[in-house]
PDB file with SEQRES, HELIX, SHEET and CRYST1 records, atoms N, CA, C and O in Angstrom:
SEQRES   1 A   58  MET LYS SER LYS SER PHE ASN ILE LEU ILE GLU ILE LEU          
SEQRES   2 A   58  ASN ILE ILE ILE TYR ILE LEU ASN LYS ASN ASP PHE LYS          
SEQRES   3 A   58  ILE TYR ASP GLU GLU ASN THR ASP TYR TYR ILE SER LYS          
SEQRES   4 A   58  ILE GLY TYR SER GLY LEU LEU ASP GLU ILE PHE PHE LYS          
SEQRES   5 A   58  VAL LYS GLU ARG LYS LYS                                      
HELIX    1 AA1 LYS A    4  LYS A   22  1                                  19    
SHEET    1 AA1 2 TYR A  35  SER A  43  0                                        
SHEET    2 AA1 2 GLU A  48  GLU A  55 -1                                        
CRYST1    1.000    1.000    1.000  90.00  90.00  90.00 P 1           1          
ATOM      1  N   MET A   1     -25.032 -45.157 100.475  1.00  0.00           N  
ATOM      2  CA  MET A   1     -24.862 -45.114  99.083  1.00  0.00           C  
ATOM      3  C   MET A   1     -25.372 -43.722  98.527  1.00  0.00           C  
ATOM      4  O   MET A   1     -26.419 -43.257  98.976  1.00  0.00           O  
ATOM      5  N   LYS A   2     -24.723 -43.119  97.658  1.00  0.00           N  
ATOM      6  CA  LYS A   2     -25.099 -41.832  97.145  1.00  0.00           C  
ATOM      7  C   LYS A   2     -26.093 -42.052  96.091  1.00  0.00           C  
ATOM      8  O   LYS A   2     -26.015 -43.029  95.346  1.00  0.00           O  
ATOM      9  N   SER A   3     -27.092 -41.114  95.996  1.00  0.00           N  
ATOM     10  CA  SER A   3     -28.059 -41.206  94.939  1.00  0.00           C  
ATOM     11  C   SER A   3     -27.509 -40.639  93.705  1.00  0.00           C  
ATOM     12  O   SER A   3     -26.459 -39.997  93.720  1.00  0.00           O  
ATOM     13  N   LYS A   4     -28.220 -40.865  92.579  1.00  0.00           N  
ATOM     14  CA  LYS A   4     -27.827 -40.256  91.300  1.00  0.00           C  
ATOM     15  C   LYS A   4     -27.836 -38.735  91.337  1.00  0.00           C  
ATOM     16  O   LYS A   4     -26.971 -38.053  90.786  1.00  0.00           O  
ATOM     17  N   SER A   5     -28.892 -38.232  92.039  1.00  0.00           N  
ATOM     18  CA  SER A   5     -29.060 -36.801  92.100  1.00  0.00           C  
ATOM     19  C   SER A   5     -27.829 -36.168  92.825  1.00  0.00           C  
ATOM     20  O   SER A   5     -27.309 -35.133  92.407  1.00  0.00           O  
ATOM     21  N   PHE A   6     -27.383 -36.845  93.943  1.00  0.00           N  
ATOM     22  CA  PHE A   6     -26.301 -36.332  94.679  1.00  0.00           C  
ATOM     23  C   PHE A   6     -24.997 -36.310  93.746  1.00  0.00           C  
ATOM     24  O   PHE A   6     -24.238 -35.341  93.736  1.00  0.00           O  
ATOM     25  N   ASN A   7     -24.806 -37.409  92.994  1.00  0.00           N  
ATOM     26  CA  ASN A   7     -23.598 -37.425  92.100  1.00  0.00           C  
ATOM     27  C   ASN A   7     -23.683 -36.301  91.032  1.00  0.00           C  
ATOM     28  O   ASN A   7     -22.654 -35.732  90.667  1.00  0.00           O  
ATOM     29  N   ILE A   8     -24.812 -35.999  90.564  1.00  0.00           N  
ATOM     30  CA  ILE A   8     -25.046 -34.997  89.579  1.00  0.00           C  
ATOM     31  C   ILE A   8     -24.751 -33.629  90.175  1.00  0.00           C  
ATOM     32  O   ILE A   8     -24.133 -32.780  89.532  1.00  0.00           O  
ATOM     33  N   LEU A   9     -25.204 -33.421  91.425  1.00  0.00           N  
ATOM     34  CA  LEU A   9     -24.943 -32.190  92.130  1.00  0.00           C  
ATOM     35  C   LEU A   9     -23.487 -31.898  92.311  1.00  0.00           C  
ATOM     36  O   LEU A   9     -23.042 -30.774  92.081  1.00  0.00           O  
ATOM     37  N   ILE A  10     -22.690 -32.951  92.743  1.00  0.00           N  
ATOM     38  CA  ILE A  10     -21.193 -32.858  92.841  1.00  0.00           C  
ATOM     39  C   ILE A  10     -20.580 -32.500  91.465  1.00  0.00           C  
ATOM     40  O   ILE A  10     -19.704 -31.638  91.399  1.00  0.00           O  
ATOM     41  N   GLU A  11     -21.032 -33.155  90.354  1.00  0.00           N  
ATOM     42  CA  GLU A  11     -20.580 -32.897  89.058  1.00  0.00           C  
ATOM     43  C   GLU A  11     -20.787 -31.381  88.683  1.00  0.00           C  
ATOM     44  O   GLU A  11     -19.914 -30.697  88.148  1.00  0.00           O  
ATOM     45  N   ILE A  12     -21.975 -30.961  89.007  1.00  0.00           N  
ATOM     46  CA  ILE A  12     -22.313 -29.558  88.604  1.00  0.00           C  
ATOM     47  C   ILE A  12     -21.419 -28.621  89.341  1.00  0.00           C  
ATOM     48  O   ILE A  12     -20.890 -27.689  88.736  1.00  0.00           O  
ATOM     49  N   LEU A  13     -21.215 -28.819  90.649  1.00  0.00           N  
ATOM     50  CA  LEU A  13     -20.379 -27.924  91.461  1.00  0.00           C  
ATOM     51  C   LEU A  13     -18.949 -27.950  90.878  1.00  0.00           C  
ATOM     52  O   LEU A  13     -18.353 -26.882  90.737  1.00  0.00           O  
ATOM     53  N   ASN A  14     -18.420 -29.018  90.565  1.00  0.00           N  
ATOM     54  CA  ASN A  14     -17.057 -29.140  90.007  1.00  0.00           C  
ATOM     55  C   ASN A  14     -16.970 -28.456  88.654  1.00  0.00           C  
ATOM     56  O   ASN A  14     -15.952 -27.820  88.383  1.00  0.00           O  
ATOM     57  N   ILE A  15     -18.003 -28.546  87.761  1.00  0.00           N  
ATOM     58  CA  ILE A  15     -17.958 -27.830  86.567  1.00  0.00           C  
ATOM     59  C   ILE A  15     -17.968 -26.333  86.767  1.00  0.00           C  
ATOM     60  O   ILE A  15     -17.295 -25.591  86.052  1.00  0.00           O  
ATOM     61  N   ILE A  16     -18.746 -25.892  87.760  1.00  0.00           N  
ATOM     62  CA  ILE A  16     -18.768 -24.379  88.112  1.00  0.00           C  
ATOM     63  C   ILE A  16     -17.354 -23.966  88.614  1.00  0.00           C  
ATOM     64  O   ILE A  16     -16.822 -22.931  88.214  1.00  0.00           O  
ATOM     65  N   ILE A  17     -16.788 -24.772  89.467  1.00  0.00           N  
ATOM     66  CA  ILE A  17     -15.444 -24.445  90.045  1.00  0.00           C  
ATOM     67  C   ILE A  17     -14.390 -24.439  88.826  1.00  0.00           C  
ATOM     68  O   ILE A  17     -13.556 -23.537  88.749  1.00  0.00           O  
ATOM     69  N   TYR A  18     -14.452 -25.388  87.960  1.00  0.00           N  
ATOM     70  CA  TYR A  18     -13.626 -25.453  86.811  1.00  0.00           C  
ATOM     71  C   TYR A  18     -13.666 -24.202  85.964  1.00  0.00           C  
ATOM     72  O   TYR A  18     -12.635 -23.647  85.582  1.00  0.00           O  
ATOM     73  N   ILE A  19     -14.910 -23.762  85.673  1.00  0.00           N  
ATOM     74  CA  ILE A  19     -15.036 -22.617  84.876  1.00  0.00           C  
ATOM     75  C   ILE A  19     -14.612 -21.312  85.527  1.00  0.00           C  
ATOM     76  O   ILE A  19     -14.071 -20.415  84.881  1.00  0.00           O  
ATOM     77  N   LEU A  20     -14.885 -21.233  86.879  1.00  0.00           N  
ATOM     78  CA  LEU A  20     -14.404 -20.072  87.614  1.00  0.00           C  
ATOM     79  C   LEU A  20     -12.870 -20.017  87.482  1.00  0.00           C  
ATOM     80  O   LEU A  20     -12.310 -19.001  87.071  1.00  0.00           O  
ATOM     81  N   ASN A  21     -12.191 -21.152  87.845  1.00  0.00           N  
ATOM     82  CA  ASN A  21     -10.782 -21.208  87.844  1.00  0.00           C  
ATOM     83  C   ASN A  21     -10.151 -20.894  86.473  1.00  0.00           C  
ATOM     84  O   ASN A  21      -9.155 -20.189  86.313  1.00  0.00           O  
ATOM     85  N   LYS A  22     -10.853 -21.500  85.513  1.00  0.00           N  
ATOM     86  CA  LYS A  22     -10.291 -21.294  84.121  1.00  0.00           C  
ATOM     87  C   LYS A  22     -10.274 -19.824  83.754  1.00  0.00           C  
ATOM     88  O   LYS A  22      -9.392 -19.390  83.013  1.00  0.00           O  
ATOM     89  N   ASN A  23     -11.222 -19.045  84.252  1.00  0.00           N  
ATOM     90  CA  ASN A  23     -11.423 -17.652  83.917  1.00  0.00           C  
ATOM     91  C   ASN A  23     -10.726 -16.798  85.081  1.00  0.00           C  
ATOM     92  O   ASN A  23     -11.076 -15.634  85.277  1.00  0.00           O  
ATOM     93  N   ASP A  24      -9.848 -17.340  85.753  1.00  0.00           N  
ATOM     94  CA  ASP A  24      -9.093 -16.636  86.842  1.00  0.00           C  
ATOM     95  C   ASP A  24      -9.950 -16.004  87.880  1.00  0.00           C  
ATOM     96  O   ASP A  24      -9.603 -14.961  88.433  1.00  0.00           O  
ATOM     97  N   PHE A  25     -11.083 -16.626  88.159  1.00  0.00           N  
ATOM     98  CA  PHE A  25     -11.993 -16.091  89.211  1.00  0.00           C  
ATOM     99  C   PHE A  25     -11.998 -17.172  90.278  1.00  0.00           C  
ATOM    100  O   PHE A  25     -12.987 -17.895  90.402  1.00  0.00           O  
ATOM    101  N   LYS A  26     -10.963 -17.303  91.029  1.00  0.00           N  
ATOM    102  CA  LYS A  26     -10.758 -18.335  91.972  1.00  0.00           C  
ATOM    103  C   LYS A  26     -11.465 -18.046  93.340  1.00  0.00           C  
ATOM    104  O   LYS A  26     -11.651 -16.893  93.727  1.00  0.00           O  
ATOM    105  N   ILE A  27     -11.823 -19.071  94.003  1.00  0.00           N  
ATOM    106  CA  ILE A  27     -12.371 -18.932  95.456  1.00  0.00           C  
ATOM    107  C   ILE A  27     -11.226 -19.345  96.343  1.00  0.00           C  
ATOM    108  O   ILE A  27     -10.803 -20.500  96.386  1.00  0.00           O  
ATOM    109  N   TYR A  28     -10.717 -18.279  97.092  1.00  0.00           N  
ATOM    110  CA  TYR A  28      -9.488 -18.566  97.996  1.00  0.00           C  
ATOM    111  C   TYR A  28      -9.921 -18.889  99.368  1.00  0.00           C  
ATOM    112  O   TYR A  28     -10.983 -18.462  99.819  1.00  0.00           O  
ATOM    113  N   ASP A  29      -9.111 -19.639 100.040  1.00  0.00           N  
ATOM    114  CA  ASP A  29      -9.255 -19.938 101.409  1.00  0.00           C  
ATOM    115  C   ASP A  29      -9.165 -18.633 102.205  1.00  0.00           C  
ATOM    116  O   ASP A  29      -8.202 -17.894 102.004  1.00  0.00           O  
ATOM    117  N   GLU A  30     -10.070 -18.317 103.058  1.00  0.00           N  
ATOM    118  CA  GLU A  30     -10.002 -17.082 103.862  1.00  0.00           C  
ATOM    119  C   GLU A  30      -8.841 -17.060 104.808  1.00  0.00           C  
ATOM    120  O   GLU A  30      -8.219 -16.010 104.967  1.00  0.00           O  
ATOM    121  N   GLU A  31      -8.513 -18.153 105.444  1.00  0.00           N  
ATOM    122  CA  GLU A  31      -7.398 -18.172 106.350  1.00  0.00           C  
ATOM    123  C   GLU A  31      -6.031 -18.373 105.714  1.00  0.00           C  
ATOM    124  O   GLU A  31      -5.013 -18.054 106.327  1.00  0.00           O  
ATOM    125  N   ASN A  32      -5.993 -18.893 104.503  1.00  0.00           N  
ATOM    126  CA  ASN A  32      -4.690 -19.063 103.858  1.00  0.00           C  
ATOM    127  C   ASN A  32      -4.902 -18.672 102.399  1.00  0.00           C  
ATOM    128  O   ASN A  32      -5.241 -19.553 101.609  1.00  0.00           O  
ATOM    129  N   THR A  33      -4.736 -17.470 101.998  1.00  0.00           N  
ATOM    130  CA  THR A  33      -5.157 -16.985 100.712  1.00  0.00           C  
ATOM    131  C   THR A  33      -4.127 -17.439  99.572  1.00  0.00           C  
ATOM    132  O   THR A  33      -4.281 -17.066  98.409  1.00  0.00           O  
ATOM    133  N   ASP A  34      -3.083 -18.253  99.964  1.00  0.00           N  
ATOM    134  CA  ASP A  34      -2.271 -18.823  98.963  1.00  0.00           C  
ATOM    135  C   ASP A  34      -2.901 -20.079  98.318  1.00  0.00           C  
ATOM    136  O   ASP A  34      -2.279 -20.681  97.443  1.00  0.00           O  
ATOM    137  N   TYR A  35      -4.086 -20.477  98.719  1.00  0.00           N  
ATOM    138  CA  TYR A  35      -4.726 -21.621  98.205  1.00  0.00           C  
ATOM    139  C   TYR A  35      -6.140 -21.334  97.795  1.00  0.00           C  
ATOM    140  O   TYR A  35      -6.847 -20.545  98.421  1.00  0.00           O  
ATOM    141  N   TYR A  36      -6.541 -21.992  96.724  1.00  0.00           N  
ATOM    142  CA  TYR A  36      -7.911 -21.867  96.184  1.00  0.00           C  
ATOM    143  C   TYR A  36      -8.549 -23.238  95.959  1.00  0.00           C  
ATOM    144  O   TYR A  36      -7.896 -24.270  95.805  1.00  0.00           O  
ATOM    145  N   ILE A  37      -9.905 -23.154  95.954  1.00  0.00           N  
ATOM    146  CA  ILE A  37     -10.535 -24.537  95.859  1.00  0.00           C  
ATOM    147  C   ILE A  37     -10.473 -25.054  94.332  1.00  0.00           C  
ATOM    148  O   ILE A  37     -10.673 -24.313  93.370  1.00  0.00           O  
ATOM    149  N   SER A  38     -10.193 -26.308  94.250  1.00  0.00           N  
ATOM    150  CA  SER A  38     -10.048 -26.832  92.929  1.00  0.00           C  
ATOM    151  C   SER A  38     -11.004 -27.951  92.541  1.00  0.00           C  
ATOM    152  O   SER A  38     -11.203 -28.246  91.363  1.00  0.00           O  
ATOM    153  N   LYS A  39     -11.572 -28.548  93.533  1.00  0.00           N  
ATOM    154  CA  LYS A  39     -12.469 -29.647  93.362  1.00  0.00           C  
ATOM    155  C   LYS A  39     -13.296 -29.964  94.537  1.00  0.00           C  
ATOM    156  O   LYS A  39     -12.812 -29.747  95.648  1.00  0.00           O  
ATOM    157  N   ILE A  40     -14.494 -30.456  94.431  1.00  0.00           N  
ATOM    158  CA  ILE A  40     -15.339 -30.991  95.500  1.00  0.00           C  
ATOM    159  C   ILE A  40     -15.499 -32.502  95.313  1.00  0.00           C  
ATOM    160  O   ILE A  40     -15.686 -32.974  94.192  1.00  0.00           O  
ATOM    161  N   GLY A  41     -15.422 -33.277  96.441  1.00  0.00           N  
ATOM    162  CA  GLY A  41     -15.638 -34.659  96.361  1.00  0.00           C  
ATOM    163  C   GLY A  41     -16.465 -35.212  97.497  1.00  0.00           C  
ATOM    164  O   GLY A  41     -16.929 -34.447  98.342  1.00  0.00           O  
ATOM    165  N   TYR A  42     -16.656 -36.459  97.543  1.00  0.00           N  
ATOM    166  CA  TYR A  42     -17.414 -37.136  98.517  1.00  0.00           C  
ATOM    167  C   TYR A  42     -16.714 -38.419  99.014  1.00  0.00           C  
ATOM    168  O   TYR A  42     -16.303 -39.252  98.206  1.00  0.00           O  
ATOM    169  N   SER A  43     -16.585 -38.569 100.305  1.00  0.00           N  
ATOM    170  CA  SER A  43     -16.083 -39.811 100.878  1.00  0.00           C  
ATOM    171  C   SER A  43     -17.190 -40.638 101.394  1.00  0.00           C  
ATOM    172  O   SER A  43     -17.821 -40.307 102.398  1.00  0.00           O  
ATOM    173  N   GLY A  44     -17.437 -41.717 100.716  1.00  0.00           N  
ATOM    174  CA  GLY A  44     -18.512 -42.716 101.120  1.00  0.00           C  
ATOM    175  C   GLY A  44     -18.128 -43.354 102.447  1.00  0.00           C  
ATOM    176  O   GLY A  44     -18.997 -43.607 103.282  1.00  0.00           O  
ATOM    177  N   LEU A  45     -16.897 -43.607 102.647  1.00  0.00           N  
ATOM    178  CA  LEU A  45     -16.394 -44.157 103.854  1.00  0.00           C  
ATOM    179  C   LEU A  45     -16.765 -43.310 105.062  1.00  0.00           C  
ATOM    180  O   LEU A  45     -17.314 -43.816 106.040  1.00  0.00           O  
ATOM    181  N   LEU A  46     -16.470 -42.048 104.991  1.00  0.00           N  
ATOM    182  CA  LEU A  46     -16.791 -41.131 106.089  1.00  0.00           C  
ATOM    183  C   LEU A  46     -18.098 -40.562 106.030  1.00  0.00           C  
ATOM    184  O   LEU A  46     -18.578 -40.040 107.036  1.00  0.00           O  
ATOM    185  N   ASP A  47     -18.792 -40.616 104.827  1.00  0.00           N  
ATOM    186  CA  ASP A  47     -20.052 -39.970 104.569  1.00  0.00           C  
ATOM    187  C   ASP A  47     -19.917 -38.432 104.682  1.00  0.00           C  
ATOM    188  O   ASP A  47     -20.775 -37.790 105.288  1.00  0.00           O  
ATOM    189  N   GLU A  48     -18.883 -37.852 104.122  1.00  0.00           N  
ATOM    190  CA  GLU A  48     -18.590 -36.466 104.233  1.00  0.00           C  
ATOM    191  C   GLU A  48     -18.267 -35.845 102.811  1.00  0.00           C  
ATOM    192  O   GLU A  48     -17.725 -36.526 101.941  1.00  0.00           O  
ATOM    193  N   ILE A  49     -18.593 -34.635 102.633  1.00  0.00           N  
ATOM    194  CA  ILE A  49     -18.194 -33.856 101.425  1.00  0.00           C  
ATOM    195  C   ILE A  49     -16.889 -33.191 101.762  1.00  0.00           C  
ATOM    196  O   ILE A  49     -16.731 -32.644 102.854  1.00  0.00           O  
ATOM    197  N   PHE A  50     -15.927 -33.229 100.819  1.00  0.00           N  
ATOM    198  CA  PHE A  50     -14.673 -32.554 101.097  1.00  0.00           C  
ATOM    199  C   PHE A  50     -14.316 -31.657  99.921  1.00  0.00           C  
ATOM    200  O   PHE A  50     -14.971 -31.709  98.881  1.00  0.00           O  
ATOM    201  N   PHE A  51     -13.319 -30.865 100.073  1.00  0.00           N  
ATOM    202  CA  PHE A  51     -12.771 -30.145  98.893  1.00  0.00           C  
ATOM    203  C   PHE A  51     -11.380 -30.222  98.860  1.00  0.00           C  
ATOM    204  O   PHE A  51     -10.741 -30.454  99.886  1.00  0.00           O  
ATOM    205  N   LYS A  52     -10.774 -30.022  97.620  1.00  0.00           N  
ATOM    206  CA  LYS A  52      -9.335 -30.034  97.370  1.00  0.00           C  
ATOM    207  C   LYS A  52      -8.970 -28.638  97.013  1.00  0.00           C  
ATOM    208  O   LYS A  52      -9.792 -27.891  96.485  1.00  0.00           O  
ATOM    209  N   VAL A  53      -7.700 -28.253  97.302  1.00  0.00           N  
ATOM    210  CA  VAL A  53      -7.194 -26.923  97.016  1.00  0.00           C  
ATOM    211  C   VAL A  53      -5.835 -27.054  96.133  1.00  0.00           C  
ATOM    212  O   VAL A  53      -5.117 -28.054  96.118  1.00  0.00           O  
ATOM    213  N   LYS A  54      -5.637 -25.952  95.459  1.00  0.00           N  
ATOM    214  CA  LYS A  54      -4.371 -25.813  94.769  1.00  0.00           C  
ATOM    215  C   LYS A  54      -3.699 -24.522  95.218  1.00  0.00           C  
ATOM    216  O   LYS A  54      -4.348 -23.547  95.595  1.00  0.00           O  
ATOM    217  N   GLU A  55      -2.364 -24.559  95.162  1.00  0.00           N  
ATOM    218  CA  GLU A  55      -1.623 -23.347  95.581  1.00  0.00           C  
ATOM    219  C   GLU A  55      -1.563 -22.346  94.535  1.00  0.00           C  
ATOM    220  O   GLU A  55      -1.331 -22.668  93.370  1.00  0.00           O  
ATOM    221  N   ARG A  56      -1.767 -21.116  94.904  1.00  0.00           N  
ATOM    222  CA  ARG A  56      -1.659 -19.939  94.002  1.00  0.00           C  
ATOM    223  C   ARG A  56      -0.256 -19.823  93.362  1.00  0.00           C  
ATOM    224  O   ARG A  56       0.755 -19.930  94.055  1.00  0.00           O  
ATOM    225  N   LYS A  57      -0.213 -19.621  92.147  1.00  0.00           N  
ATOM    226  CA  LYS A  57       1.084 -19.457  91.463  1.00  0.00           C  
ATOM    227  C   LYS A  57       1.470 -18.025  91.695  1.00  0.00           C  
ATOM    228  O   LYS A  57       0.644 -17.118  91.593  1.00  0.00           O  
ATOM    229  N   LYS A  58       2.708 -17.829  92.003  1.00  0.00           N  
ATOM    230  CA  LYS A  58       3.150 -16.422  92.348  1.00  0.00           C  
ATOM    231  C   LYS A  58       4.072 -15.947  91.239  1.00  0.00           C  
ATOM    232  O   LYS A  58       4.569 -14.821  91.288  1.00  0.00           O  
TER     233      LYS A  58                                                      
END                                                                             
């Protein structure tokens, strides 16, 4: 079970990512620069942190 502090940390990271993306300051995948990070999440089933990406608009 995640703690309240952990949930807050994930929220803070997602807010930072949102602000960066909104201001066109995206964090791109080093190996596939057509994609940038859009969100961080947590899988309780796997007990792992993951991230989602969006494709760069051309």
